[in-house]
N, C-alpha and C positions, 0 to 999 in steps of 0.2 A: 504494500500500500504506500502511496506517495501523496504528499500534500503539495499542490502547485499553486503559484500565484496567478491563477487563471484570470481573475478580473483585472489585475494589473496589466496583463498582456492585452486583454481586450481594449482597455482604455488607452493603452499606448498606441494601439493601431488606430483607434477612433479619434483620439484627441491630440496625439503626439505632444502631450504636455510634459510638464516637469514631474519630478518624482512625487511631489505632493499630489498632483492631479492623478497620477497613476494609482495612488492608494485610496482615492476618494470613492470608496464603495462600501457596501455593507454585506458582501457575500462571503461565505466560507465554503471551501471545497474540500471534500474527503475523497482521496484517490486521485487518479490521473484522468484529465479530460483534455481531448484534443481541441484546440481553439481554431475554428475555421472562419470566424467573422472577418470580412473584408472591410475596407475603409468606409464604405457607405451602406453596408447592409442594414436591415431592420434593427432597431435598437434592441440590444440584448437585455434579458430580464435583469441582469446584473447592474444595468444602468437605471432601473426603475427605483433603486435606492430604498427598498424595503428590506426586510429580513429574507435573504435568499440563501438557500443551501443547494450545493451541487454535489452529487455523488457519482464518481467515475465508474465506468464499466468494469475496471479491474476490481472494484469492491463487490461486484455481484456475479461475475462470470462463473465463479466457482462456489456459489452458494446453492444449497439444496433446500428448495421450498416446494410445498404442494401447490401454492398459488403465488403469482408474482407480486401481489399487493403486500405479501409478507416481507419482501425485500425492503420496504420502506421503514420497517421496524428499526433499522440501523440509524435512521436519520433523527435529528433532534425533535422532541416534542410530538412525536407521532403516536397517536392512540390507535391500537389495532383492535378492531371489533371482530372477534373470532367466532362467528356463528357456526361454521363447519357443518353445514347441512348440504352435502353433495356439492352441486354447482353454486349454491348460495353459501359461499364459503366465508365471506367477510369483506372488510374494507379498511383503509387507512384514512385517518382524519387528523386535524390539528386545530389549534386556536380555540379549544373548548367546543368545537362542533363534533358531536358524537356520530357513530356509524349505525344508528338504529334504523335509519331510513325515513324518519319523520321529517328531517330537515337536512337535505343533502347539500352542504355548503361548500364543497370543494370541487373546483373545475378540474377535469381530467383531460389531458391532451396526449396524443401519441404522434410523434414527429410533427408537433404543432397543429395537429388536427383535433378538433373537439371530439371527445370520446366518452361522454356520459350518455346513458340511456335517458328516455324522457323524464323519468322520475328523478334523475340526478345520480342514480346509482352508478357504480364504477365497473360494471361487468366487462367492458372492453379491455381492461387491463390484462385479463387472463389470456388474451391473444398473444402477448409478448412474453417470451421466456428469457431467463437470465443471460444466456450466451449471446443473445441478439441485442442486448442493451449497450449503448454507447455511454449514456449518462442519464441520470434522473435529476431534474431540477425542480425545486420546491420554492414557490413564492408565497410568503405569508402576508396577510394584511389586506387592506382595502384600497391601496393606491396604484394598482396595476390596471391601466385603462384598456388593455388589449382585448379583454374578454368581459362579457356581461352575464349571460345566463349561467347559473350555478357558481359563479365566481364570488361567493359571498364572503368566505374567509380566506380565500387564496386559491392557488392552482398548483397542479403537479403535471409536469411534462416529461414523458418518457421518450428520450431520443434513441432511436435504434441505429445500428451500424450502417453507415453509408460511405461508399468509397473504400479504398484500400485493397490490397491483394493478400489473401490469406485463405487457409482451409483449416478450420478448427472443429474439433469434435469433443464431446463429453459424454461418457457412459457411466451410469450410476446404478447401484443396487443397494438396498437398505431395508430398514425395519418395515414391517407390515407388507413384506413382499413388494416393495416399491421398485419399479424399473423405469428408467428414464434414459432417453437418447436425445442429444442435441447436436446438430451439424450446422455450421455457419460457413459459407463460402463467399469470398469477395474477389472480384477481378476488376482491375482499374488500369486502363491503358488507352492512349490516343484520344483522350477526352471522354471515353465511355467507361462508366462505372456500373458494374453489375454486382448485386448482393442477393444471396439466396439463403433461406433458413428453413430448416425442418426440425420439428421436435415431436416426441411422443412420450407420454407418461402414463403409467398404469400402477395401481396400488390396491391392495385389499383393505386398507384403511385401519385406523386405530380401533374402531368399534366394530361390532357385528353389523352386517348389512351396511357396509361403508365402502364398497368397491367404487373405483373411479378409473376411467380411461379417457384420454384426450390427446388430440394432436393439433399442431399449428404449422402452417406452411405459408411462406411469404417470399416475394420477389421484389427487387427494387432495381430500376434501370434509369440511369441519369446520363445526360450528354451535356458537356460544357464546351462552349465556343472558345475561340482564341482569346487570350487575355481575360478569361472569365467574364466576358461581356454579357453572356447569358448562360443559364443553366436550366435545362428542361428534363423533367423526370416523371416517372410513373411508379407508384407503390401499390401492390396487391397483397392481400392477406386473407386467409381463411382459417377457421377454427371450429373444431367439433368436440363436444364433451358429453359423455354419458356417465351418470353417477347415481348410486343409491343414496338415499337419505336415511340415516339411522334414527332420526327423530329427537325432539327435545324431551328431557327427562324431568320428572318431578324430583323434589329433594329426596324422597324415599327411594326412588329408583336409582338416583345418583349414588346414594350411600350403599345400596345393595350391590350394584355392579356397574361401575362407571364405564365399562367397555361394552356393555350389553346394548341391545336394541329390542324394544317391545314388539310383540307379534303384530300389533295393530299397524306398525310401520313397514311390514314386510313387502308391500307393493309400492312404497314411496320411492319414486325415481325422478330424475330430471334429464332431459335431452335438450342440449343447447347448441345452436349454430350461430356463428358470427362471421361477417364478411366486411372487408374494407377495400376501397379502391380510391386512389387520389392521384391527381396530376399536379405537378409543381413547376412553376415558371418564374425564374428570377431574371431581371433585366437590369443592366447597368446603363443608364441613360446619361452619358457624359461623365465628367469627373465628380459631380456633386449629387447626382440623383440615382437612387436605386428603387426598383419596383419589385415587389414579391407577391405572387398569386398562388393560391391553393384552391383547387376544386375537388370536392370529396363526396363519397357515397359510403354510408354505413348501413349495415343490415343486422338486426338482432332478432333471433327467433328462439323461443324458449317454451318448453312443454313440461310443466312441473306438476307432479302428483304428490300431495302432502297431507299427512294426518297430524294435526296439532295436539289433540288430546284424546282421551278415552271416553269423553262425555257422550252419553248415548242419545238423549233426546235431540230431535231436529237433525240438521245436516251441516251446521256451520263449521265444525272442526275438520271436516273432510272435503278437500278442495282439489280441483285441477285448474291450474292457472296457465294460460297460453298467451304469450306475447308475440307480436310480429311488428317490429318497428323499422321504418326506413327513414334515413336522414340524407338529404342532399344539401350541400352547402358550398359557400364561397368565402374565402378570406383574401383580402387584398390590402397591401400597405405600400406607402410611398415614403421614402426617407430622403430628406434634402439637407445636405451639409451646407448651410447658408454661409457661414463664416467659420473660422477656426474656433470661435467661442459659442456658436449656436448651431444646433442640429434640430430640425423639425420633422415630425413624423405624423402622418395621417393614415387612418385605416378604416376599412369598411367590411362588414360581414353580413351574410344572409344565410338563413337556414330554413328549410322546409321539412317538417316531419309529417309522415303519413303512417299512422299507427293503428293497430287493432289490439284489443284486449278481451279475452273470454275467460270467465270464471264460472266453473261448474261445481255444484255441491252434491254430496253423496250421502246416502243413508248409512246407518251404523252397520258395520260388519267387521269381523276380525279375521284376517287383515281387511282393510278397506277394499271393497270391490269398485274399481274405477271404470267399469264397463258401461253402466247406465246411470246418468245423473238423475238425482231427485229434483234438482232445480238448476236452471241456468240463470245465474245472477247478473252476469255481465256478458254482453255480446256487442261490443262498442267499437266504432271506428271514429277516429278523431285526428285532427290536424293541429299543428302548432307552427306558426311562422314567426321568425325573429329577424328584424333588421336592426343593425347596430353600426355606430360610427364613433370614431374617437380622433382626437388630436392631442399630441404632447410635444413638448419642447425640452431640450436639454441645453440650459444656458450656463456657461462657465465664465463669469466675469473676471475671475482670477484663477490662478493655478490651484488654489485651495478650496474655492467655493463652487458648488454646483447646485442649481435650482431647477427643478423639474415640475412645471405646472402641466396639468392634463385635464381633459374634459371628455366624457363619454355620454352618449345617448342610446337608448334602446326603445324599440316599439315591438308589440306583440299582437298577433291576431290568430284566429283559428276557429274551428267549429267541431262539434261532436254529433254523431248520429247514434242514438240509443235504441234498444228494442221498443217496439210499439210505435215506431215512426217519429220518436221524439228527436228534435234537433235543437241545438242551442249554440250561441256564439261564445267565444272565450271571454273571460272577464275583460273589461275595458280599462286598461291600465294607463292609456295615454302615453306621452313621451316621458321616459324615466331618465332624468338628468343625474349625472354622477361626477361632480367636481373632485379634483384630486390635486395634491401638492406635496412635493418632497424636497427636502433640503439636506445637503451633506456638506460638512466642513472638515477639511484635513488640518487638524491642529498641528500635527507633525507628520512626517512621512509614515509613521507607524501608529498613529492615533487619529481615528475619525469619529466625529459625532454626527448623528443623523436624526432627522425627525420627519414624520410624514402624517398626512391627514387625508382621508378620502371617504367616499360613499360607494356602497354596493347595494344590491337589492335582491329580494326573494319574490318570485311570482309562483302561483300555484300550478302544479302539473297534475297529470292524470287524465282520465277519460270522462269523468262525470262532474257533477257539482261537488265542491264549490269552485273547481277550476273553470267550469262552464256555467253560463247563466241560464239554467233550466228554470221552469216556472216556479216562482216563489223564492228563488235563490237570491240572497242579499249580495250586494256588490262588495268587493274587496279592493282595497288599495294595495299597491306593492309595499312590501315591508322594506323599509330603508335602514340599512346598517351604516352607522357613522363610526369610523375607526380612527384611532390616533396611536402613534407609536413614537417613542424616544429611545435611542440606543447609542451605544458606542461599540466600535470595533477597534481592536488594538493588537499589536504584536509585541508581547512582553519579552520575547526572546526570539532569536533566529530559529525559524522552522515552526513557530507557534503562532496560531491565530486564535483570538478569543472574541466573543461578542456577548454583550449584556443588553437586553431590550425590555422595556416596560410598555405594555400595550393595553388598550381598552377598545371595546366594540359595543356600541349601544344600538339596539334595534327597536323599531316601532312596528306595530301590527304583525308581529311574527306569528306564523302558523305552523304547528306540527301537523304535517300532511303526509299520509301514507296511502298513495294511490292504489297499491295492491289490495288493501283491505277496505278502501273507501272511507278511511277514518281521517278526520280533520279536527284539531283542537287548537283554538286560538290561545297563544301564549302572551299576546299583547306586547308589553314592553319588556325587553330582556337586556341584561348587561353581562358581557363576557370580558374578563380582564385577567392579566397574568404577567409573569416575569419569565423571560427566557434567558438561560445561562448556558453557554457552550464553548468548547475549545477543541482544537486539533493541534497535535504537537508531534514533530519528528525529532527524536533524541538520538543524534548521531546516525550511524549507518545501520543500526540494528533494531531500534525500538520506535514504534509509532503508537501514540495514545490519542484517544478522543473520548469526549464525554459531554453530556448535556443534562440539564435539569429544568423542566418546565413546571412552574407553579401556576395554577389556573383555577378559575371558577366561573360558572355560568349560573346566573340567578334571574328569577322572574322579578321584575320591578313592579309591574301592575298587570294582573290577570285574575280571572275567576273560573272556577269549574262550572259545569252545566247546572249544578244545584246552587250556585251562588257563593260557594266557599272561596275566600280570597287566597290566592297563591303567592302574593307578594312576599319576598324574602326566601321562598323555597328555591332549591337548586334545580336546574334543568336536569332531567334524567340522564343517566349513563355518561356523566361527565366526571372523571376522576380529578382529584385536587392536584395530583402531581404525576408526571411521567419522566422517568429517568433512564439514561442510557450511558453505558461506559464500555470501552473496548481497548484492547491492547494487542498489537501484533509484534512478534519477535522474529527477525530473520537472522538465524544463526550463521548461515553462510549462503553461498549461491544455490544450495540445494534445499535446505531445510527452512520451513516457515511454520510458526506456531501462533495460534490466536485464541483469545478469549473475548466473549462479548456478553454483557449482562443487560437485561431489560427489567424495569420495575414500573408498576403502575398502581395508583391508589384505588380505593374502593369508591363506590358511588351509589346514589339512590336509583331505584329502578321504576318508580312511579311518581306522578306529579305531586302527590300530597306529602311525600317524603316520610311516610309512616311505616313502611314495611322493611326497614333495615337497609344496610349497605352491602353491596356485593362487588365482585369483579376484580379484587386486588390480586396481584401476582408478582413474583420475582423469579426470573429464570436465568440460567447461565448456559451458554453454548460454548463449545470448544472445537478447535480444528487443528489439523496438522497436515502439512503438504511436503512431499518429497519429489524433487525433480530428478528423474532417472537419466534424462539426456536433454538436449536442447529442444527436442520435439515431444517428449513424453514426460508426464508427471502423474503422480497418484496423490489423492488426498482422502483423509478420514474426517468426518464431522460427527460430533455428538451433540444433539439438541436436547435441551432440558437436562443438563448433565446431572443435576442433583435429584432428578425424579420428582419434582414438585407437582402436587395435584392442584389444579386450578380449573376454573370453568367460566365460560360466558354465561351471564344471567340476564333474563328479561322478565317483565311482569305481565303475565297473561290475564288480561281482563276482557278477553274476547271469547274464548272457547271453553269456558268451564261452567257456563250457566249460572254465574253469580258466585261460584266458589273460587274467586280469583286467587292466584298464587304464583310464586316465582317458578320459572322453568329454566333448565340448564342444558348446556352443551359442553361436555368436558373436553379440555385440550389434551393432546397426546402426552404420554409420559416420556421417559427417556427413550431416545431413538438414535440409531447410528446409521451412517451412510458411507459407502466407499465408492470413489469415483476415479475413472481413468481419463486423463486429459491428453488430447493429441493435437499437435500443430503440424500439419502435413505440408 
């Protein structure tokens, strides 16, 4: 693992300033990242001047994970929501936004392409496997104007490998009969870059009825003109996943056999397909102007059979949920280097979604018989259209001071078609304005202070009311999040970067909205706030250390339950008070590498009244060792949850027990080990 002064290199290319200007950023990089930005390319996130973290591909290529969102657990302040129900495996969030699905506040991008499903969930991440990742970039806060929809608390961009000449392979076998193969091929010559990737993974799973098998295939073809005056490319990616669902457990079931699966869940399965196609065109229009365009198509299809509880009356706990979502979109930016001190960028995006959602319910049987539904609750077709535009400027009046004002606007429209011939338009949100401002000052070449302020928004998603104005549905305004942050980034010693940030995010008219269940709860005014502490350090030629500690809370400022009970002062559900991360790598010589990584997360309330206790705390330690047999061959061993800690994801089921509401659990795997062979051909 290597720490690079990536941002300094970017700023040197963009601004050609003095040493103080080169250090005027707030980003921290873990691992090695190849800097490709040219002089007038679109403004990199590192210049947005918020809390930015970048993790290089060398940090993830040799990691064993069941799902790629787990890789984000290495990064500062990341909350991992480990539902582990087949293809519904979990997600990564930050800045006190949880992963329960009620408020999906993190924008996901893959190669700069929007990659959330309609609800904001992060399912497209599963298409990308570790060996195909070039870097992962996380932008926290409210001052990034490039994105609107779902960009409430920040965004995550997974950049895949593009260009280069290589043939890499990784073969893995491990606990729970896990088998995985990844192959990455790159060829780059005469202005033509080709990149191919193939991955397959199968496992019997930690629990009974927990089998999973999936594959991903992608190709990237890019052509660059002379002197990089233009770059034209195509990316295609397909993914298929079949998985059993072992089911959520009651407290008694968890205590009796945490690896078991109840007979009622024996027919619970998920079949998921995802596809992506995008074209990319970059143009250099003279010495000062660069234009970047992306045209994309995403397709998400999912067929899930799920039994939530053993409750007999009615048919609510036994459901089949079918999604078919199609997204077509365009992103375009123009960057103008007006003067050495001023760069201006403008951008535009358009996205059209054409989606269907079917939800069928079934009578009680053990196991559930999914052949004939007792009721069809949803058979909906709905559209969502988004138009957005932004402008931002980077003004550097002196070598030490940088000011970044920005403004973004978004508009939404759409309609839904429901059973019985019911049609309705989308909520009328009007034009949603989002002003933003960032300032950074380099006090010395190794000490920066920065501040930012900005607004983001939440709009309702799903196929029915309240997202759409069916008869009798009240109107909703967009929820406006106003965020502010003050921080310092400093280099206390050579090879060490550290950052301390204090932040707050206040929301109006916030709604906990779960489209899959048709549940919406108005949270009203909320406040999220916290302190982020982090560092990376390379000590000599052998040791690399990194660590972070995020202190956070999310509270309701003003809201009421449906029976009129005040929720003011209560914590937002599933929000731990702290998230900690620490790691160390030791490279003994050119052949041996050893590593340890620890993750710790606090407990949290699981229901809005905060009366049912706190759950979800854990502390786990992972270990790894790698030995290079030759220049082209290496082997590694990884042990996850080294100390064998028992912990579980928890949520409060007030849907499927007929009034006998109670916590439900999904246990995390115990100690597991994996052996991998790595080839560079």
